All heavy atoms as a GROMACS GRO file, in nm:
protein
  608
    1MET      N    1   0.086  -0.120   0.003
    1MET     CA    2  -0.004   0.004  -0.003
    1MET      C    3   0.093   0.124   0.003
    1MET      O    4   0.184   0.140   0.083
    1MET     CB    5  -0.089  -0.003   0.122
    1MET     CG    6  -0.159   0.129   0.140
    1MET     SD    7  -0.249   0.130   0.300
    1MET     CE    8  -0.421   0.109   0.247
    2ALA      N    9   0.074   0.219  -0.096
    2ALA     CA   10   0.148   0.338  -0.104
    2ALA      C   11   0.101   0.439   0.001
    2ALA      O   12  -0.018   0.437   0.040
    2ALA     CB   13   0.123   0.401  -0.241
    3ARG      N   14   0.193   0.504   0.056
    3ARG     CA   15   0.168   0.604   0.160
    3ARG      C   16   0.171   0.747   0.103
    3ARG      O   17   0.273   0.781   0.029
    3ARG     CB   18   0.270   0.587   0.280
    3ARG     CG   19   0.233   0.686   0.392
    3ARG     CD   20   0.315   0.652   0.504
    3ARG     NE   21   0.290   0.751   0.609
    3ARG     CZ   22   0.374   0.784   0.704
    3ARG    NH1   23   0.489   0.728   0.707
    3ARG    NH2   24   0.346   0.876   0.793
    4ILE      N   25   0.086   0.825   0.119
    4ILE     CA   26   0.078   0.964   0.069
    4ILE      C   27   0.138   1.049   0.169
    4ILE      O   28   0.094   1.063   0.283
    4ILE     CB   29  -0.068   1.005   0.023
    4ILE    CG1   30  -0.135   0.894  -0.062
    4ILE    CG2   31  -0.062   1.144  -0.040
    4ILE    CD1   32  -0.147   0.923  -0.201
    5LEU      N   33   0.226   1.137   0.132
    5LEU     CA   34   0.289   1.233   0.215
    5LEU      C   35   0.209   1.362   0.225
    5LEU      O   36   0.181   1.419   0.115
    5LEU     CB   37   0.428   1.262   0.174
    5LEU     CG   38   0.504   1.371   0.249
    5LEU    CD1   39   0.527   1.322   0.392
    5LEU    CD2   40   0.638   1.404   0.186
    6ASN      N   41   0.161   1.391   0.342
    6ASN     CA   42   0.086   1.514   0.351
    6ASN      C   43   0.184   1.635   0.377
    6ASN      O   44   0.241   1.642   0.495
    6ASN     CB   45  -0.006   1.499   0.480
    6ASN     CG   46  -0.091   1.632   0.492
    6ASN    OD1   47  -0.073   1.726   0.438
    6ASN    ND2   48  -0.183   1.621   0.596
    7THR      N   49   0.215   1.717   0.281
    7THR     CA   50   0.307   1.815   0.296
    7THR      C   51   0.259   1.925   0.402
    7THR      O   52   0.337   2.019   0.424
    7THR     CB   53   0.341   1.885   0.168
    7THR    OG1   54   0.214   1.930   0.103
    7THR    CG2   55   0.403   1.783   0.078
    8ASN      N   56   0.138   1.922   0.446
    8ASN     CA   57   0.085   2.022   0.544
    8ASN      C   58   0.101   1.965   0.680
    8ASN      O   59   0.077   2.029   0.780
    8ASN     CB   60  -0.057   2.058   0.526
    8ASN     CG   61  -0.077   2.127   0.382
    8ASN    OD1   62   0.003   2.209   0.352
    8ASN    ND2   63  -0.179   2.093   0.313
    9SER      N   64   0.150   1.838   0.696
    9SER     CA   65   0.164   1.780   0.833
    9SER      C   66   0.280   1.848   0.905
    9SER      O   67   0.377   1.893   0.846
    9SER     CB   68   0.185   1.625   0.822
    9SER     OG   69   0.318   1.598   0.758
   10PRO      N   70   0.270   1.840   1.039
   10PRO     CA   71   0.376   1.906   1.124
   10PRO      C   72   0.515   1.844   1.099
   10PRO      O   73   0.621   1.910   1.118
   10PRO     CB   74   0.328   1.892   1.267
   10PRO     CG   75   0.189   1.849   1.263
   10PRO     CD   76   0.167   1.794   1.122
   11GLY      N   77   0.524   1.709   1.065
   11GLY     CA   78   0.653   1.650   1.051
   11GLY      C   79   0.713   1.659   0.912
   11GLY      O   80   0.828   1.616   0.892
   12HIS      N   81   0.647   1.729   0.821
   12HIS     CA   82   0.700   1.747   0.686
   12HIS      C   83   0.814   1.843   0.682
   12HIS      O   84   0.799   1.957   0.738
   12HIS     CB   85   0.593   1.782   0.590
   12HIS     CG   86   0.647   1.813   0.449
   12HIS    ND1   87   0.684   1.707   0.366
   12HIS    CD2   88   0.660   1.918   0.381
   12HIS    CE1   89   0.737   1.760   0.259
   12HIS    NE2   90   0.713   1.898   0.261
   13ARG      N   91   0.921   1.812   0.618
   13ARG     CA   92   1.035   1.902   0.596
   13ARG      C   93   1.025   1.981   0.469
   13ARG      O   94   0.996   1.919   0.371
   13ARG     CB   95   1.166   1.837   0.611
   13ARG     CG   96   1.208   1.786   0.747
   13ARG     CD   97   1.356   1.781   0.746
   13ARG     NE   98   1.401   1.752   0.877
   13ARG     CZ   99   1.439   1.630   0.932
   13ARG    NH1  100   1.452   1.542   0.849
   13ARG    NH2  101   1.462   1.620   1.047
   14ASP      N  102   1.045   2.109   0.471
   14ASP     CA  103   1.052   2.188   0.355
   14ASP      C  104   1.184   2.164   0.285
   14ASP      O  105   1.281   2.197   0.346
   14ASP     CB  106   1.035   2.334   0.391
   14ASP     CG  107   1.045   2.423   0.271
   14ASP    OD1  108   1.052   2.372   0.160
   14ASP    OD2  109   1.048   2.546   0.293
   15MET      N  110   1.189   2.107   0.173
   15MET     CA  111   1.316   2.076   0.110
   15MET      C  112   1.398   2.195   0.076
   15MET      O  113   1.509   2.182   0.027
   15MET     CB  114   1.303   1.981  -0.012
   15MET     CG  115   1.268   1.840   0.028
   15MET     SD  116   1.381   1.768   0.152
   15MET     CE  117   1.521   1.761   0.057
   16SER      N  118   1.342   2.315   0.090
   16SER     CA  119   1.422   2.435   0.063
   16SER      C  120   1.527   2.453   0.171
   16SER      O  121   1.622   2.525   0.161
   16SER     CB  122   1.340   2.561   0.055
   16SER     OG  123   1.276   2.585   0.177
   17ALA      N  124   1.510   2.377   0.280
   17ALA     CA  125   1.608   2.377   0.392
   17ALA      C  126   1.723   2.282   0.366
   17ALA      O  127   1.809   2.259   0.449
   17ALA     CB  128   1.537   2.344   0.525
   18PHE      N  129   1.728   2.214   0.246
   18PHE     CA  130   1.838   2.125   0.213
   18PHE      C  131   1.962   2.199   0.173
   18PHE      O  132   1.958   2.296   0.096
   18PHE     CB  133   1.798   2.026   0.095
   18PHE     CG  134   1.910   1.943   0.055
   18PHE    CD1  135   1.940   1.821   0.123
   18PHE    CD2  136   1.990   1.971  -0.055
   18PHE    CE1  137   2.043   1.744   0.078
   18PHE    CE2  138   2.088   1.892  -0.095
   18PHE     CZ  139   2.121   1.766  -0.016
   19GLN      N  140   2.082   2.154   0.225
   19GLN     CA  141   2.199   2.222   0.198
   19GLN      C  142   2.304   2.117   0.152
   19GLN      O  143   2.318   2.015   0.226
   19GLN     CB  144   2.261   2.299   0.307
   19GLN     CG  145   2.168   2.419   0.343
   19GLN     CD  146   2.224   2.493   0.465
   19GLN    OE1  147   2.344   2.513   0.473
   19GLN    NE2  148   2.139   2.549   0.547
   20PHE      N  149   2.382   2.135   0.041
   20PHE     CA  150   2.482   2.044   0.009
   20PHE      C  151   2.625   2.094   0.043
   20PHE      O  152   2.646   2.211   0.027
   20PHE     CB  153   2.472   2.039  -0.142
   20PHE     CG  154   2.566   1.923  -0.206
   20PHE    CD1  155   2.523   1.789  -0.186
   20PHE    CD2  156   2.678   1.947  -0.277
   20PHE    CE1  157   2.603   1.686  -0.224
   20PHE    CE2  158   2.756   1.853  -0.322
   20PHE     CZ  159   2.726   1.717  -0.301
   21ILE      N  160   2.700   2.018   0.111
   21ILE     CA  161   2.827   2.055   0.164
   21ILE      C  162   2.928   1.995   0.087
   21ILE      O  163   2.946   1.875   0.092
   21ILE     CB  164   2.836   2.024   0.322
   21ILE    CG1  165   2.706   2.064   0.401
   21ILE    CG2  166   2.964   2.071   0.377
   21ILE    CD1  167   2.688   2.220   0.413
   22ASP      N  168   3.023   2.078   0.028
   22ASP     CA  169   3.131   2.021  -0.055
   22ASP      C  170   3.257   2.112  -0.044
   22ASP      O  171   3.344   2.091  -0.131
   22ASP     CB  172   3.078   1.999  -0.200
   22ASP     CG  173   3.045   2.137  -0.273
   22ASP    OD1  174   3.048   2.230  -0.198
   22ASP    OD2  175   3.026   2.125  -0.390
   23THR      N  176   3.257   2.196   0.056
   23THR     CA  177   3.385   2.274   0.070
   23THR      C  178   3.423   2.271   0.226
   23THR      O  179   3.331   2.255   0.302
   23THR     CB  180   3.369   2.427   0.037
   23THR    OG1  181   3.261   2.481   0.114
   23THR    CG2  182   3.331   2.442  -0.117
   24ALA      N  183   3.541   2.290   0.255
   24ALA     CA  184   3.593   2.286   0.388
   24ALA      C  185   3.524   2.397   0.476
   24ALA      O  186   3.486   2.374   0.594
   24ALA     CB  187   3.748   2.304   0.403
   25PRO      N  188   3.505   2.520   0.435
   25PRO     CA  189   3.432   2.623   0.513
   25PRO      C  190   3.290   2.591   0.532
   25PRO      O  191   3.241   2.610   0.650
   25PRO     CB  192   3.454   2.756   0.427
   25PRO     CG  193   3.578   2.729   0.337
   25PRO     CD  194   3.568   2.583   0.300
   26ALA      N  195   3.225   2.525   0.440
   26ALA     CA  196   3.085   2.489   0.459
   26ALA      C  197   3.082   2.376   0.560
   26ALA      O  198   2.990   2.368   0.643
   26ALA     CB  199   3.026   2.452   0.327
   27LEU      N  200   3.170   2.289   0.560
   27LEU     CA  201   3.171   2.171   0.653
   27LEU      C  202   3.197   2.227   0.795
   27LEU      O  203   3.137   2.192   0.892
   27LEU     CB  204   3.280   2.071   0.611
   27LEU     CG  205   3.292   1.952   0.704
   27LEU    CD1  206   3.162   1.882   0.711
   27LEU    CD2  207   3.411   1.862   0.667
   28ALA      N  208   3.288   2.322   0.816
   28ALA     CA  209   3.326   2.380   0.941
   28ALA      C  210   3.200   2.455   1.002
   28ALA      O  211   3.172   2.448   1.110
   28ALA     CB  212   3.443   2.485   0.931
   29ALA      N  213   3.127   2.521   0.906
   29ALA     CA  214   3.003   2.592   0.950
   29ALA      C  215   2.889   2.488   1.000
   29ALA      O  216   2.821   2.516   1.091
   29ALA     CB  217   2.954   2.681   0.845
   30LEU      N  218   2.883   2.382   0.923
   30LEU     CA  219   2.785   2.284   0.955
   30LEU      C  220   2.819   2.202   1.088
   30LEU      O  221   2.729   2.195   1.172
   30LEU     CB  222   2.787   2.166   0.850
   30LEU     CG  223   2.698   2.045   0.879
   30LEU    CD1  224   2.557   2.080   0.899
   30LEU    CD2  225   2.714   1.942   0.775
   31ILE      N  226   2.948   2.178   1.110
   31ILE     CA  227   2.989   2.126   1.238
   31ILE      C  228   2.949   2.226   1.350
   31ILE      O  229   2.901   2.170   1.459
   31ILE     CB  230   3.135   2.082   1.241
   31ILE    CG1  231   3.157   1.968   1.142
   31ILE    CG2  232   3.182   2.053   1.379
   31ILE    CD1  233   3.305   1.953   1.113
   32SER      N  234   2.973   2.350   1.341
   32SER     CA  235   2.931   2.444   1.444
   32SER      C  236   2.784   2.442   1.471
   32SER      O  237   2.744   2.452   1.579
   32SER     CB  238   2.982   2.585   1.396
   32SER     OG  239   3.116   2.586   1.394
   33ARG      N  240   2.706   2.436   1.359
   33ARG     CA  241   2.559   2.432   1.377
   33ARG      C  242   2.511   2.296   1.440
   33ARG      O  243   2.428   2.303   1.527
   33ARG     CB  244   2.485   2.443   1.238
   33ARG     CG  245   2.492   2.584   1.192
   33ARG     CD  246   2.397   2.602   1.064
   33ARG     NE  247   2.433   2.520   0.958
   33ARG     CZ  248   2.513   2.563   0.852
   33ARG    NH1  249   2.558   2.685   0.862
   33ARG    NH2  250   2.543   2.484   0.761
   34LEU      N  251   2.583   2.189   1.412
   34LEU     CA  252   2.531   2.055   1.461
   34LEU      C  253   2.570   2.046   1.604
   34LEU      O  254   2.510   1.970   1.685
   34LEU     CB  255   2.604   1.941   1.386
   34LEU     CG  256   2.548   1.929   1.234
   34LEU    CD1  257   2.626   1.822   1.166
   34LEU    CD2  258   2.405   1.915   1.229
   35GLU      N  259   2.666   2.118   1.665
   35GLU     CA  260   2.711   2.111   1.798
   35GLU      C  261   2.595   2.157   1.894
   35GLU      O  262   2.591   2.125   2.009
   35GLU     CB  263   2.833   2.188   1.820
   35GLU     CG  264   2.962   2.134   1.756
   35GLU     CD  265   3.081   2.208   1.784
   35GLU    OE1  266   3.075   2.332   1.802
   35GLU    OE2  267   3.193   2.158   1.775
   36THR      N  268   2.506   2.244   1.847
   36THR     CA  269   2.398   2.288   1.927
   36THR      C  270   2.263   2.210   1.909
   36THR      O  271   2.167   2.239   1.976
   36THR     CB  272   2.367   2.438   1.906
   36THR    OG1  273   2.326   2.450   1.753
   36THR    CG2  274   2.493   2.521   1.923
   37GLU      N  275   2.261   2.113   1.814
   37GLU     CA  276   2.139   2.035   1.797
   37GLU      C  277   2.125   1.930   1.907
   37GLU      O  278   2.220   1.863   1.945
   37GLU     CB  279   2.152   1.963   1.657
   37GLU     CG  280   2.134   2.051   1.539
   37GLU     CD  281   1.998   2.110   1.527
   37GLU    OE1  282   1.896   2.049   1.561
   37GLU    OE2  283   1.985   2.218   1.473
   38PRO      N  284   2.005   1.918   1.943
   38PRO     CA  285   1.979   1.824   2.063
   38PRO      C  286   1.978   1.671   2.005
   38PRO      O  287   2.003   1.577   2.071
   38PRO     CB  288   1.840   1.852   2.114
   38PRO     CG  289   1.774   1.930   1.993
   38PRO     CD  290   1.888   1.996   1.930
   39ALA      N  291   1.945   1.658   1.874
   39ALA     CA  292   1.944   1.524   1.807
   39ALA      C  293   1.961   1.536   1.666
   39ALA      O  294   1.928   1.647   1.604
   39ALA     CB  295   1.807   1.455   1.847
   40LEU      N  296   2.014   1.432   1.599
   40LEU     CA  297   2.013   1.440   1.449
   40LEU      C  298   2.005   1.292   1.399
   40LEU      O  299   2.027   1.199   1.477
   40LEU     CB  300   2.146   1.501   1.409
   40LEU     CG  301   2.285   1.452   1.451
   40LEU    CD1  302   2.337   1.347   1.364
   40LEU    CD2  303   2.381   1.565   1.472
   41ALA      N  304   1.970   1.291   1.276
   41ALA     CA  305   1.966   1.160   1.202
   41ALA      C  306   2.086   1.155   1.102
   41ALA      O  307   2.120   1.255   1.051
   41ALA     CB  308   1.829   1.145   1.123
   42LEU      N  309   2.148   1.039   1.097
   42LEU     CA  310   2.267   1.023   1.014
   42LEU      C  311   2.244   0.897   0.923
   42LEU      O  312   2.205   0.788   0.966
   42LEU     CB  313   2.384   1.003   1.100
   42LEU     CG  314   2.516   0.982   1.035
   42LEU    CD1  315   2.558   1.109   0.960
   42LEU    CD2  316   2.619   0.950   1.138
   43ASP      N  317   2.281   0.920   0.795
   43ASP     CA  318   2.281   0.804   0.698
   43ASP      C  319   2.405   0.819   0.619
   43ASP      O  320   2.451   0.936   0.577
   43ASP     CB  321   2.158   0.814   0.613
   43ASP     CG  322   2.150   0.692   0.512
   43ASP    OD1  323   2.184   0.576   0.559
   43ASP    OD2  324   2.104   0.715   0.401
   44THR      N  325   2.466   0.713   0.573
   44THR     CA  326   2.582   0.710   0.491
   44THR      C  327   2.554   0.618   0.370
   44THR      O  328   2.485   0.522   0.371
   44THR     CB  329   2.708   0.654   0.563
   44THR    OG1  330   2.677   0.526   0.615
   44THR    CG2  331   2.743   0.748   0.681
   45GLU      N  332   2.627   0.654   0.261
   45GLU     CA  333   2.623   0.579   0.142
   45GLU      C  334   2.766   0.546   0.100
   45GLU      O  335   2.850   0.637   0.110
   45GLU     CB  336   2.553   0.657   0.016
   45GLU     CG  337   2.421   0.704   0.052
   45GLU     CD  338   2.318   0.585   0.067
   45GLU    OE1  339   2.343   0.486   0.009
   45GLU    OE2  340   2.217   0.604   0.143
   46PHE      N  341   2.794   0.424   0.054
   46PHE     CA  342   2.924   0.382   0.015
   46PHE      C  343   2.925   0.331  -0.128
   46PHE      O  344   2.827   0.277  -0.186
   46PHE     CB  345   2.970   0.270   0.106
   46PHE     CG  346   2.999   0.309   0.247
   46PHE    CD1  347   2.898   0.316   0.344
   46PHE    CD2  348   3.131   0.346   0.289
   46PHE    CE1  349   2.938   0.353   0.470
   46PHE    CE2  350   3.155   0.389   0.416
   46PHE     CZ  351   3.060   0.395   0.510
   47MET      N  352   3.043   0.352  -0.199
   47MET     CA  353   3.056   0.306  -0.337
   47MET      C  354   3.152   0.186  -0.315
   47MET      O  355   3.256   0.188  -0.253
   47MET     CB  356   3.122   0.418  -0.409
   47MET     CG  357   3.156   0.376  -0.552
   47MET     SD  358   3.220   0.520  -0.653
   47MET     CE  359   3.293   0.624  -0.543
   48ARG      N  360   3.111   0.078  -0.384
   48ARG     CA  361   3.185  -0.048  -0.377
   48ARG      C  362   3.232  -0.099  -0.512
   48ARG      O  363   3.282  -0.212  -0.524
   48ARG     CB  364   3.107  -0.161  -0.302
   48ARG     CG  365   3.085  -0.134  -0.153
   48ARG     CD  366   3.010  -0.237  -0.081
   48ARG     NE  367   2.992  -0.227   0.055
   48ARG     CZ  368   2.916  -0.149   0.124
   48ARG    NH1  369   2.823  -0.085   0.051
   48ARG    NH2  370   2.919  -0.142   0.249
   49GLU      N  371   3.221  -0.013  -0.607
   49GLU     CA  372   3.261  -0.058  -0.739
   49GLU      C  373   3.416  -0.062  -0.763
   49GLU      O  374   3.473   0.041  -0.719
   49GLU     CB  375   3.190   0.028  -0.849
   49GLU     CG  376   3.042   0.019  -0.846
   49GLU     CD  377   2.977   0.098  -0.954
   49GLU    OE1  378   3.053   0.157  -1.039
   49GLU    OE2  379   2.858   0.121  -0.945
   50ASP      N  380   3.464  -0.166  -0.825
   50ASP     CA  381   3.614  -0.170  -0.859
   50ASP      C  382   3.695  -0.162  -0.739
   50ASP      O  383   3.813  -0.108  -0.756
   50ASP     CB  384   3.642  -0.062  -0.964
   50ASP     CG  385   3.565  -0.070  -1.094
   50ASP    OD1  386   3.534  -0.185  -1.134
   50ASP    OD2  387   3.525   0.027  -1.143
   51THR      N  388   3.662  -0.208  -0.625
   51THR     CA  389   3.749  -0.201  -0.504
   51THR      C  390   3.707  -0.298  -0.411
   51THR      O  391   3.589  -0.351  -0.407
   51THR     CB  392   3.746  -0.060  -0.436
   51THR    OG1  393   3.829  -0.060  -0.325
   51THR    CG2  394   3.606  -0.030  -0.395
   52TYR      N  395   3.802  -0.351  -0.336
   52TYR     CA  396   3.770  -0.448  -0.224
   52TYR      C  397   3.723  -0.379  -0.098
   52TYR      O  398   3.670  -0.440  -0.014
   52TYR     CB  399   3.892  -0.529  -0.184
   52TYR     CG  400   3.931  -0.622  -0.297
   52TYR    CD1  401   4.052  -0.598  -0.370
   52TYR    CD2  402   3.856  -0.737  -0.325
   52TYR    CE1  403   4.086  -0.690  -0.468
   52TYR    CE2  404   3.895  -0.826  -0.417
   52TYR     CZ  405   4.002  -0.800  -0.497
   52TYR     OH  406   4.043  -0.892  -0.591
   53TYR      N  407   3.750  -0.248  -0.089
   53TYR     CA  408   3.704  -0.166   0.024
   53TYR      C  409   3.591  -0.069  -0.014
   53TYR      O  410   3.602   0.003  -0.110
   53TYR     CB  411   3.828  -0.099   0.088
   53TYR     CG  412   3.934  -0.197   0.123
   53TYR    CD1  413   4.045  -0.207   0.036
   53TYR    CD2  414   3.931  -0.263   0.239
   53TYR    CE1  415   4.151  -0.293   0.060
   53TYR    CE2  416   4.038  -0.364   0.259
   53TYR     CZ  417   4.140  -0.373   0.174
   53TYR     OH  418   4.246  -0.458   0.202
   54PRO      N  419   3.496  -0.058   0.081
   54PRO     CA  420   3.390   0.046   0.048
   54PRO      C  421   3.448   0.186   0.064
   54PRO      O  422   3.536   0.213   0.154
   54PRO     CB  423   3.281   0.019   0.151
   54PRO     CG  424   3.344  -0.063   0.258
   54PRO     CD  425   3.465  -0.139   0.194
   55ARG      N  426   3.412   0.276  -0.020
   55ARG     CA  427   3.453   0.411  -0.021
   55ARG      C  428   3.334   0.505   0.016
   55ARG      O  429   3.226   0.507  -0.055
   55ARG     CB  430   3.505   0.447  -0.152
   55ARG     CG  431   3.573   0.583  -0.156
   55ARG     CD  432   3.642   0.604  -0.296
   55ARG     NE  433   3.702   0.739  -0.292
   55ARG     CZ  434   3.748   0.802  -0.390
   55ARG    NH1  435   3.742   0.738  -0.511
   55ARG    NH2  436   3.805   0.916  -0.394
   56LEU      N  437   3.339   0.583   0.116
   56LEU     CA  438   3.240   0.662   0.165
   56LEU      C  439   3.214   0.776   0.057
   56LEU      O  440   3.312   0.846   0.015
   56LEU     CB  441   3.280   0.733   0.302
   56LEU     CG  442   3.171   0.834   0.360
   56LEU    CD1  443   3.048   0.755   0.393
   56LEU    CD2  444   3.229   0.896   0.482
   57CYS      N  445   3.089   0.781   0.013
   57CYS     CA  446   3.065   0.882  -0.100
   57CYS      C  447   2.956   0.981  -0.057
   57CYS      O  448   2.933   1.075  -0.132
   57CYS     CB  449   3.029   0.809  -0.231
   57CYS     SG  450   2.884   0.713  -0.226
   58LEU      N  451   2.880   0.954   0.053
   58LEU     CA  452   2.774   1.052   0.082
   58LEU      C  453   2.743   1.045   0.224
   58LEU      O  454   2.733   0.929   0.281
   58LEU     CB  455   2.653   1.038  -0.002
   58LEU     CG  456   2.526   1.134   0.029
   58LEU    CD1  457   2.568   1.271   0.001
   58LEU    CD2  458   2.410   1.091  -0.049
   59ILE      N  459   2.722   1.147   0.293
   59ILE     CA  460   2.689   1.156   0.436
   59ILE      C  461   2.558   1.244   0.431
   59ILE      O  462   2.566   1.362   0.386
   59ILE     CB  463   2.788   1.208   0.530
   59ILE    CG1  464   2.921   1.139   0.518
   59ILE    CG2  465   2.726   1.212   0.675
   59ILE    CD1  466   3.032   1.205   0.593
   60GLN      N  467   2.450   1.189   0.488
   60GLN     CA  468   2.319   1.267   0.494
   60GLN      C  469   2.294   1.283   0.645
   60GLN      O  470   2.288   1.192   0.722
   60GLN     CB  471   2.209   1.185   0.430
   60GLN     CG  472   2.244   1.155   0.284
   60GLN     CD  473   2.153   1.044   0.232
   60GLN    OE1  474   2.040   1.082   0.186
   60GLN    NE2  475   2.189   0.921   0.223
   61ILE      N  476   2.258   1.413   0.672
   61ILE     CA  477   2.228   1.445   0.815
   61ILE      C  478   2.104   1.524   0.812
   61ILE      O  479   2.082   1.622   0.736
   61ILE     CB  480   2.349   1.537   0.859
   61ILE    CG1  481   2.489   1.467   0.856
   61ILE    CG2  482   2.325   1.576   1.010
   61ILE    CD1  483   2.613   1.552   0.880
   62GLY      N  484   2.023   1.485   0.914
   62GLY     CA  485   1.891   1.554   0.923
   62GLY      C  486   1.880   1.610   1.062
   62GLY      O  487   1.916   1.541   1.162
   63THR      N  488   1.827   1.733   1.078
   63THR     CA  489   1.796   1.784   1.214
   63THR      C  490   1.644   1.819   1.208
   63THR      O  491   1.580   1.793   1.109
   63THR     CB  492   1.876   1.918   1.237
   63THR    OG1  493   1.845   2.019   1.147
   63THR    CG2  494   2.030   1.891   1.217
   64THR      N  495   1.605   1.880   1.321
   64THR     CA  496   1.470   1.924   1.319
   64THR      C  497   1.441   2.043   1.220
   64THR      O  498   1.317   2.066   1.194
   64THR     CB  499   1.428   1.961   1.461
   64THR    OG1  500   1.520   2.070   1.511
   64THR    CG2  501   1.440   1.847   1.544
   65THR      N  502   1.534   2.106   1.179
   65THR     CA  503   1.515   2.231   1.084
   65THR      C  504   1.571   2.218   0.951
   65THR      O  505   1.534   2.298   0.862
   65THR     CB  506   1.568   2.350   1.160
   65THR    OG1  507   1.706   2.342   1.184
   65THR    CG2  508   1.494   2.385   1.290
   66ALA      N  509   1.659   2.123   0.920
   66ALA     CA  510   1.732   2.116   0.798
   66ALA      C  511   1.773   1.974   0.761
   66ALA      O  512   1.789   1.893   0.849
   66ALA     CB  513   1.840   2.216   0.787
   67VAL      N  514   1.808   1.964   0.635
   67VAL     CA  515   1.869   1.831   0.586
   67VAL      C  516   2.002   1.874   0.510
   67VAL      O  517   1.996   1.968   0.436
   67VAL     CB  518   1.771   1.753   0.492
   67VAL    CG1  519   1.842   1.637   0.437
   67VAL    CG2  520   1.647   1.726   0.564
   68TYR      N  521   2.105   1.803   0.537
   68TYR     CA  522   2.230   1.822   0.480
   68TYR      C  523   2.284   1.711   0.403
   68TYR      O  524   2.277   1.590   0.450
   68TYR     CB  525   2.337   1.869   0.586
   68TYR     CG  526   2.296   1.980   0.672
   68TYR    CD1  527   2.227   1.959   0.790
   68TYR    CD2  528   2.323   2.109   0.635
   68TYR    CE1  529   2.183   2.059   0.874
   68TYR    CE2  530   2.279   2.214   0.716
   68TYR     CZ  531   2.210   2.193   0.833
   68TYR     OH  532   2.173   2.295   0.916
   69GLY      N  533   2.353   1.733   0.286
   69GLY     CA  534   2.420   1.626   0.212
   69GLY      C  535   2.566   1.673   0.212
   69GLY      O  536   2.603   1.776   0.162
   70VAL      N  537   2.657   1.584   0.273
   70VAL     CA  538   2.793   1.614   0.271
   70VAL      C  539   2.863   1.523   0.173
   70VAL      O  540   2.845   1.405   0.172
   70VAL     CB  541   2.853   1.584   0.412
   70VAL    CG1  542   3.002   1.625   0.411
   70VAL    CG2  543   2.777   1.668   0.520
   71ASP      N  544   2.952   1.582   0.082
   71ASP     CA  545   3.017   1.510  -0.026
   71ASP      C  546   3.164   1.489   0.027
   71ASP      O  547   3.248   1.568   0.004
   71ASP     CB  548   3.017   1.588  -0.157
   71ASP     CG  549   3.091   1.515  -0.273
   71ASP    OD1  550   3.137   1.409  -0.245
   71ASP    OD2  551   3.087   1.567  -0.378
   72PRO      N  552   3.196   1.375   0.089
   72PRO     CA  553   3.330   1.346   0.131
   72PRO      C  554   3.428   1.329   0.015
   72PRO      O  555   3.553   1.355   0.046
   72PRO     CB  556   3.310   1.220   0.216
   72PRO     CG  557   3.188   1.150   0.163
   72PRO     CD  558   3.101   1.256   0.108
   73LEU      N  559   3.385   1.304  -0.101
   73LEU     CA  560   3.478   1.287  -0.211
   73LEU      C  561   3.538   1.430  -0.260
   73LEU      O  562   3.641   1.429  -0.318
   73LEU     CB  563   3.409   1.215  -0.329
   73LEU     CG  564   3.361   1.076  -0.305
   73LEU    CD1  565   3.293   1.021  -0.422
   73LEU    CD2  566   3.482   0.986  -0.263
   74ALA      N  567   3.452   1.531  -0.233
   74ALA     CA  568   3.493   1.668  -0.269
   74ALA      C  569   3.581   1.731  -0.162
   74ALA      O  570   3.641   1.832  -0.181
   74ALA     CB  571   3.376   1.755  -0.294
   75LEU      N  572   3.589   1.670  -0.039
   75LEU     CA  573   3.655   1.731   0.073
   75LEU      C  574   3.784   1.657   0.086
   75LEU      O  575   3.793   1.533   0.092
   75LEU     CB  576   3.577   1.720   0.188
   75LEU     CG  577   3.444   1.800   0.191
   75LEU    CD1  578   3.348   1.752   0.288
   75LEU    CD2  579   3.468   1.942   0.199
   76GLU      N  580   3.907   1.727   0.125
   76GLU     CA  581   4.029   1.666   0.129
   76GLU      C  582   4.033   1.608   0.272
   76GLU      O  583   4.104   1.498   0.298
   76GLU     CB  584   4.141   1.769   0.114
   76GLU     CG  585   4.147   1.805  -0.033
   76GLU     CD  586   4.266   1.893  -0.047
   76GLU    OE1  587   4.363   1.896   0.023
   76GLU    OE2  588   4.276   1.973  -0.153
   77ASP      N  589   3.977   1.677   0.369
   77ASP     CA  590   3.992   1.629   0.506
   77ASP      C  591   3.855   1.628   0.581
   77ASP      O  592   3.795   1.735   0.594
   77ASP     CB  593   4.096   1.714   0.582
   77ASP     CG  594   4.116   1.669   0.727
   77ASP    OD1  595   4.087   1.562   0.767
   77ASP    OD2  596   4.172   1.762   0.806
   78LEU      N  597   3.814   1.516   0.636
   78LEU     CA  598   3.689   1.518   0.709
   78LEU      C  599   3.715   1.521   0.861
   78LEU      O  600   3.631   1.517   0.939
   78LEU     CB  601   3.612   1.380   0.680
   78LEU     CG  602   3.559   1.374   0.544
   78LEU    CD1  603   3.493   1.235   0.520
   78LEU    CD2  604   3.453   1.483   0.524
   79GLY      N  605   3.838   1.534   0.885
   79GLY     CA  606   3.886   1.538   1.044
   79GLY      C  607   3.826   1.663   1.110
   79GLY      O  608   3.787   1.659   1.215
   0.00000   0.00000   0.00000
């Protein structure tokens, strides 16, 4: 059975709050914002083609106010 998303429901996120992070300054700003969040959701995606080891290729982070996509392949240092 298909579930219909009610975009007027209180739990619906406005996708205009989505931000794509692919630079070091944007990542630093995101980390600062996340330090004050009481909770967050985290999902990762890995690429496994042509390698024995999975390679992290996307980090998705959700908070109560925004959704972020972090591109670790575009960033030199995730530390």
